[in-house]
C-alpha positions in Angstrom: 39.4 28.8 78.5 39.4 25.4 80.2 41.4 24.2 76.9 44.4 26.9 78.5 44.1 25.0 81.6 43.0 25.6 84.9 42.8 29.4 84.3 40.3 30.1 87.1 43.2 30.1 89.2 44.0 33.7 88.0 42.4 36.7 89.5 41.8 40.2 88.4 45.3 41.3 88.7 47.4 38.3 87.5 45.0 39.2 84.5 46.2 43.0 84.3 49.5 41.8 84.4 49.6 39.2 81.7 47.9 42.1 79.8 50.7 44.8 80.2 53.0 42.1 79.5 51.2 41.2 76.5 51.0 44.4 75.2 55.2 44.7 76.1 55.7 42.1 73.9 53.4 43.2 70.9 55.7 46.5 71.3 59.0 44.6 71.1 57.7 42.1 69.0 57.2 45.0 66.1 60.6 46.8 67.0 63.1 45.7 68.9 64.6 42.8 66.3 64.3 45.7 63.7 66.2 48.5 66.0 69.4 46.2 65.4 68.6 45.9 61.8 67.6 49.6 61.1 71.2 50.2 63.5 72.9 47.9 60.7 71.4 49.3 57.5 73.0 52.9 59.0 76.4 51.4 59.7 77.0 48.0 58.7 79.3 47.2 61.6 78.6 44.4 64.1 80.8 46.4 66.4 78.2 49.1 66.7 75.5 46.6 67.0 77.5 44.8 70.1 77.6 48.1 71.6 74.3 48.9 72.0 73.5 45.9 73.8 76.4 45.4 75.7 75.1 49.4 77.1 71.8 48.0 77.5 72.7 44.8 79.5 75.2 47.0 81.7 72.5 49.7 82.3 70.1 47.2 83.1 72.0 45.4 85.6 72.6 49.0 87.2 69.0 50.2 87.2 67.9 46.7 88.9 69.6 47.8 92.3 67.8 51.6 92.3 64.3 49.7 90.4 64.9 47.5 93.4 65.3 50.1 96.4 61.9 51.8 94.8 59.8 48.8 94.8 60.9 47.7 98.3 60.3 51.0 99.9 58.0 52.8 97.5 55.7 51.1 95.3 55.9 48.5 92.6 53.2 49.2 90.1 55.3 52.8 90.1 58.7 51.2 89.3 56.6 49.2 86.1 55.0 52.3 85.1 58.1 54.1 85.1 60.0 51.0 82.9 56.9 50.8 80.6 57.5 55.2 80.1 61.0 54.9 79.3 60.7 52.5 76.9 58.0 54.5 74.9 60.8 57.6 75.3 63.4 55.4 73.9 61.3 55.1 70.7 60.5 58.6 70.4 64.5 59.2 71.1 65.2 57.1 67.8 62.6 58.4 65.8 63.7 61.9 66.5 67.4 61.1 66.0 66.9 58.9 63.0 70.0 58.1 60.6 72.0 59.9 63.8 71.0 57.2 66.1 74.4 55.0 65.4 76.2 58.2 66.5 74.9 57.9 70.1 74.3 54.1 70.2 75.9 54.0 73.5 73.6 56.1 74.9 70.6 54.5 73.3 71.6 51.6 74.9 71.6 52.9 78.5 67.9 54.4 77.7 66.3 50.8 76.6 68.6 48.8 79.2 67.2 51.5 82.4 63.2 51.1 81.0 63.8 47.7 81.1 65.2 47.1 84.2 62.6 49.1 85.9 60.2 46.9 83.6 61.6 43.6 84.6 62.7 44.1 87.7 58.6 45.1 89.1 57.3 43.3 86.8 58.6 39.8 88.2 58.0 41.2 92.1 54.5 41.8 90.9 54.4 38.1 89.4 55.7 36.5 92.6 53.2 38.4 94.6 50.0 37.8 92.5 51.1 34.4 92.1 51.6 31.4 94.2 53.0 28.0 93.6 49.4 26.3 92.4 49.2 28.5 89.5 52.5 29.6 88.5 53.2 27.3 85.7 49.7 28.6 84.6 50.4 32.2 84.7 53.7 31.0 82.6 52.2 29.3 80.2 49.7 32.1 79.7 52.0 34.6 79.7 54.1 32.4 76.9 51.0 32.1 74.9 50.6 36.2 74.9 54.1 36.8 74.0 54.0 34.1 71.0 51.0 35.7 69.7 51.8 38.6 69.8 55.5 37.7 68.3 53.6 35.8 65.6 51.3 39.2 64.2 53.7 42.1 65.4 57.2 41.2 62.9 55.2 40.3 59.8 53.7 43.3 59.8 56.4 45.1 60.8 58.1 43.9 57.7 55.5 44.3 55.4 55.5 48.0 56.3 59.3 48.2 56.0 59.7 46.8 52.8 56.5 48.4 51.2 57.2 52.1 52.1 60.5 53.8 51.7 62.4 51.9 54.1 63.4 54.4 57.0 60.1 55.8 56.8 58.9 52.4 57.0 60.7 52.1 60.7 59.8 55.3 61.7 56.4 53.7 61.5 56.6 50.8 63.6 58.8 52.9 66.1 55.6 55.1 66.5 53.3 51.8 66.9 55.8 50.8 69.7 55.6 54.4 71.0 51.3 54.1 71.1 51.5 50.4 72.4 53.7 51.3 75.1 51.7 54.6 76.0 48.4 51.9 76.2 50.6 49.9 78.5 50.9 52.5 80.6 47.4 53.2 80.7 46.3 49.6 81.9 49.4 50.2 84.3 46.8 52.4 86.2 44.4 49.9 87.1 46.6 47.8 88.9 46.2 48.3 92.8 48.9 50.2 94.2 51.2 48.1 96.5 53.1 50.2 98.8 56.2 48.9 100.5 58.1 50.0 103.5 61.2 48.6 104.8 64.8 48.1 104.5 66.3 47.1 101.3 68.9 44.3 102.2 70.6 42.9 99.2 73.7 42.3 100.6 72.3 40.0 102.8 70.8 38.0 99.6 74.3 38.7 97.5 76.2 37.3 100.5 74.0 34.0 100.1 74.7 33.9 96.7 78.4 32.9 97.1 77.9 30.9 99.8 78.6 27.5 98.3 75.6 24.7 98.7 72.8 27.4 99.1 69.8 26.7 97.0 70.2 30.4 95.7 74.2 29.9 95.3 72.6 26.8 92.9 70.1 29.3 91.3 72.3 32.2 90.5 74.7 29.6 88.5 71.9 28.4 86.6 70.6 32.4 85.7 74.2 33.3 84.8 74.4 30.3 81.9 70.6 31.3 81.0 71.8 34.9 80.5 74.8 33.8 78.3 72.6 32.3 76.1 69.9 35.2 75.9 72.7 37.6 75.8 74.2 36.6 72.5 70.6 35.1 70.7 68.4 37.8 71.6 69.8 40.4 69.0 72.3 38.2 67.1 70.5 35.3 65.3 67.6 37.1 63.4 70.4 40.1 62.6 72.4 37.0 61.2 69.3 36.3 59.2 68.8 39.2 58.0 72.3 39.5 56.5 72.0 36.1 55.0 69.0 37.1 53.6 68.7 41.0 53.2 64.9 41.4 53.5 62.8 42.4 56.0 59.6 40.5 55.0 61.4 37.4 55.1 62.8 38.1 58.2 59.1 38.9 59.8 58.0 35.6 58.1 61.0 34.0 60.2 59.7 35.7 63.6 56.2 34.7 63.2 57.2 31.3 62.2 59.4 31.0 65.2 56.4 32.7 67.3 53.8 30.4 65.9 55.8 27.1 66.7 56.7 29.1 70.0 52.8 29.5 71.0 52.1 25.8 70.4 55.0 24.7 72.6 53.9 27.3 75.5 50.1 25.9 75.1 51.6 22.2 75.2 53.7 22.8 78.5 51.4 24.9 80.2 48.4 22.4 79.7 50.2 19.3 80.4 53.7 19.9 82.3 53.5 18.4 86.2 55.7 20.0 88.8 57.4 16.0 88.9 58.4 16.6 85.4 60.1 19.7 85.6 64.1 18.1 85.6 63.1 16.0 82.9 61.3 19.0 81.1 64.7 21.6 81.8 67.0 18.6 80.5 64.6 18.2 77.0 64.4 21.4 76.5 68.3 22.5 76.9 69.7 19.2 74.8 67.4 20.1 72.3 68.2 23.8 72.3 72.0 22.8 71.8 71.1 20.0 68.7 69.1 22.0 66.6 72.4 24.2 66.3 74.6 21.5 64.7 73.5 21.7 61.2 75.7 25.5 61.1 78.7 22.8 61.2 77.6 22.3 57.5 77.2 25.6 56.7 75.8 29.0 57.8 72.9 30.1 55.9 69.7 31.2 56.0 68.0 27.7 56.3 70.6 26.8 59.1 69.8 29.9 61.1 66.1 29.7 60.2 66.3 26.0 61.5 68.0 26.8 64.8 65.9 30.1 65.4 62.6 27.6 64.7 64.3 24.4 66.9 65.0 27.1 69.9 61.5 28.6 69.6 59.9 25.0 70.1 62.7 23.8 73.0 62.8 27.1 74.7 59.1 26.6 77.2 60.2 23.4 77.7 63.2 24.6 79.4 62.2 27.9 80.5 58.3 27.6 82.1 60.0 24.6 84.7 63.0 26.6 85.3 61.5 30.0 86.2 58.6 28.4 88.3 61.5 26.5 90.4 63.3 29.8 90.8 60.2 31.8 92.0 59.6 28.6 94.2 63.3 29.2 95.6 62.1 32.5 96.5 59.0 31.5 98.1 60.5 28.7 100.2 59.5 30.2 103.4 58.1 32.9 105.5 61.7 34.6 105.7 62.7 34.3 101.8 59.4 35.9 100.7 59.8 38.7 103.2 63.4 39.6 100.9 61.5 38.4 97.2 62.3 42.0 96.1 66.0 41.3 96.9 66.2 38.2 95.7 64.2 39.3 92.1 66.9 41.7 92.1 70.0 39.5 92.9 68.1 36.9 90.1 68.9 39.6 87.3 71.9 40.8 88.4 72.7 36.8 87.9 71.3 36.9 84.5 72.5 40.1 83.6 76.2 39.3 84.1 75.8 36.3 82.0 74.1 38.8 79.1 77.5 40.8 79.1 80.0 38.5 79.3 78.5 37.0 76.2 78.1 40.2 74.7 82.1 40.9 75.4 83.0 37.6 73.8 80.9 38.6 71.1 82.9 41.8 70.6 85.8 40.0 70.9 85.1 37.5 68.2 84.2 40.1 65.7 87.4 42.1 66.1 89.2 38.9 64.8 86.7 37.0 62.8 84.0 39.6 61.4 82.6 36.8 59.1 79.2 35.2 58.6 80.6 31.5 58.0 83.1 31.9 60.7 80.3 32.9 63.4 79.6 29.4 63.9 82.0 28.5 66.2 80.7 31.0 68.4 77.0 30.3 68.0 77.6 26.3 68.7 78.9 26.8 71.8 76.8 29.4 73.4 73.7 26.8 72.1 74.7 24.6 74.5 75.8 26.7 77.4 72.4 26.5 79.5 73.7 22.8 79.9 75.2 24.4 82.7 71.4 25.9 83.9 70.2 22.1 84.0 73.3 21.4 86.2 73.0 24.2 88.4 69.2 23.9 88.9 68.7 19.8 89.6 70.6 20.7 92.8 67.9 22.1 94.4 65.5 20.1 96.0 62.3 22.4 95.6 62.9 21.3 91.4 60.2 18.7 91.9 58.7 19.1 94.9 54.8 18.9 94.8 
């Protein structure tokens, strides 16, 4: 395993968390993109897709607070089990509702958001507790490798099933597979040692620090809001637009596989070779290039330019994301006092991310009520493709970024 870096720095708990994260990635790669396509095929309306994702992000933000209290005062591992189980129930609900899903799209979005909120809150707290500064970049690199590997195989399988079988039956099959993989992740979570916790949940203290201009956490949250703006839109819209342009799930699956293969290579190189002293340069390079690959949209919005944007983003995103994530969690572990409030810091981080996501989806909903046209979508996509420049400008104000 030395080809992947010094992975002997990862203990059993770290590997179990990586397995759970990998299973989560497999299930979401199988179905998450295709949930939006499924809703689109039932009713070709960008507003329906936007409402689903907006409800999900809003529910996720609220859930972080409740999940944080549970993780702080009861057990982190229970929270991750709840999150994975709720994701499984989401796909069960979609299976039961079938084509009626579009009528309760807001409720389904809330369901997905609550499950995601519990999962990501507990995952990030466990990630902080299980890793240290000396192995955090290695863990992030390995996690990216597993996520990308899952993203290579799963979408292609989904696209093949949907196009080879009666399409809505095919969707039911892949949603069933996602349900099964999530249930397997629940089983694996029982191998994690329980992490009981006691103490007062002091989120207000961290939120005050968030608005204290000049503090490290102030700059971290600005970076997270900017990151959330990009993630909130690109997470669902880019793949949907590619499907709208080509109208074929198998080709969409091939695109997602290609993007994941590129991301896999990039995560490998970043995890293997990126050094702490290069974090600032890495974030800058990644953020600029993720914007530049959107520029062909100025000439035309078609399958080629959209795929170029997606694959280019997959190549440069790890260069930006791995050092940024490591730097943020280094701030949380800056001292014994900040480490004691790690749950609250993770909740605040996720709230900032979701604030950015909600802003971008609201902007998308406003846009499509006026310009529901594929060709005009470039004037929304290109500015959002460059918005993570604000993440770089904010995070470079944190001295810990390159501290050895």
